[in-house]
C-alpha positions as CSV (number, residue, x, y, z in Angstrom):
1,X,-1.6,-10.6,-10.2
2,X,-2.3,-11.8,-13.7
3,X,-3.2,-9.7,-16.8
4,X,-6.9,-10.5,-16.5
5,X,-7.2,-9.4,-12.9
6,X,-5.3,-6.2,-13.7
7,X,-6.0,-5.0,-17.2
8,X,-5.3,-1.4,-16.5
9,X,-1.5,-1.5,-16.2
10,X,-0.7,-1.0,-12.5
11,X,1.2,-3.2,-10.1
12,X,-0.6,-4.0,-6.9
13,X,2.3,-2.9,-4.8
14,X,2.1,0.5,-6.5
15,X,-1.3,1.2,-5.0
16,X,-2.3,2.0,-1.4
17,X,-5.6,0.9,0.0
18,X,-7.3,4.2,-0.9
19,X,-6.2,4.1,-4.5
20,X,-7.2,0.4,-4.9
21,X,-10.7,1.0,-3.4
22,X,-11.2,4.2,-5.3
23,X,-10.3,2.6,-8.6
24,X,-12.5,-0.4,-7.9
25,X,-15.4,2.0,-7.1
26,X,-14.8,4.1,-10.3
27,X,-14.5,1.0,-12.5
28,X,-17.8,-0.3,-11.2
29,X,-19.6,3.0,-11.6
30,X,-18.3,3.6,-15.1
31,X,-18.4,0.1,-16.5
32,X,-20.8,1.2,-19.2
33,X,-18.9,4.3,-20.2
34,X,-16.4,3.3,-22.9
35,X,-14.5,6.6,-22.9
36,X,-13.6,6.1,-19.2
37,X,-13.1,2.3,-19.3
38,X,-10.4,3.0,-22.0
39,X,-8.4,5.1,-19.5
40,X,-5.6,3.3,-17.6
41,X,-5.7,3.2,-13.8
42,X,-2.5,5.3,-13.8
43,X,-4.2,8.0,-15.9
44,X,-7.2,8.2,-13.6
45,X,-4.9,8.4,-10.5
46,X,-2.9,11.1,-12.3
47,X,-6.0,13.1,-13.0
48,X,-7.0,12.9,-9.3
49,X,-3.5,14.1,-8.3
50,X,-3.9,17.0,-10.7
51,X,-7.3,17.8,-9.2
52,X,-5.8,17.9,-5.7
53,X,-2.9,20.1,-6.9
54,X,-5.3,22.4,-8.7
55,X,-7.7,22.8,-5.8
56,X,-4.9,23.3,-3.3
57,X,-3.8,26.3,-5.3
58,X,-7.3,27.8,-4.9
59,X,-7.6,27.0,-1.2
60,X,-7.4,29.8,1.2
61,X,-8.8,32.4,-1.1
62,X,-12.4,31.5,-0.2
63,X,-14.1,29.0,2.2
64,X,-16.0,27.4,-0.7
65,X,-14.1,27.1,-3.9
66,X,-16.0,26.9,-7.1
67,X,-14.1,25.4,-10.0
68,X,-15.1,25.9,-13.6
69,X,-14.9,22.4,-15.3
70,X,-13.4,23.9,-18.4
71,X,-10.6,25.6,-16.5
72,X,-9.6,22.4,-14.7
73,X,-9.8,20.5,-18.0
74,X,-7.5,23.0,-19.6
75,X,-5.1,22.8,-16.6
76,X,-5.2,19.0,-16.6
77,X,-4.5,18.6,-20.3
78,X,-1.7,21.2,-20.2
79,X,-0.1,19.5,-17.2
80,X,-0.4,16.1,-18.8
81,X,1.4,17.4,-21.9
82,X,4.1,19.0,-19.8
83,X,4.5,15.6,-17.9
84,X,4.5,13.7,-21.2
85,X,1.3,11.9,-20.2
86,X,-0.9,10.8,-23.1
87,X,-4.3,11.5,-21.7
88,X,-7.4,12.3,-23.7
89,X,-10.6,13.0,-21.8
90,X,-13.7,15.1,-22.2
91,X,-14.8,17.8,-19.8
92,X,-17.9,15.7,-19.0
93,X,-15.9,12.5,-18.2
94,X,-13.5,14.5,-16.1
95,X,-16.3,16.0,-14.1
96,X,-17.8,12.5,-13.6
97,X,-14.5,11.2,-12.3
98,X,-14.2,14.1,-9.8
99,X,-17.8,13.5,-8.7
100,X,-17.1,9.8,-8.2
101,X,-14.1,10.6,-6.1
102,X,-16.1,12.9,-4.0
103,X,-18.9,10.4,-3.6
104,X,-16.3,7.7,-2.7
105,X,-14.8,10.1,-0.1
106,X,-18.2,10.7,1.4
107,X,-18.9,7.0,1.7
108,X,-15.6,6.6,3.6
109,X,-16.6,9.3,6.0
110,X,-19.9,7.6,6.5
111,X,-18.2,4.3,7.2
112,X,-16.0,6.0,9.8
113,X,-19.0,7.5,11.6
114,X,-20.5,4.0,12.0
């Protein structure tokens, strides 16, 4: 894979099919949002991992879990700093990324139903 095909700093063998498809979907949906296009693929995947970790901590307490965007944003930035990840993202962009992942997951479920 050459630099032009992979400008976001990940090796193809580092990604599974879900990550590849998710990143392609996110990149298409956010092509016009400069603050997101500047993020590396690895940063986006890291944020998704943090989201999963964060929501797993809340699971079991209630059937439907409501997450305050600011709380997750604070958690993500604190975790990134602890992991020495240099990520800068607004609450709004983070919410958009989570919404896009959920939209992507729903589209996968719909494809499975067909």
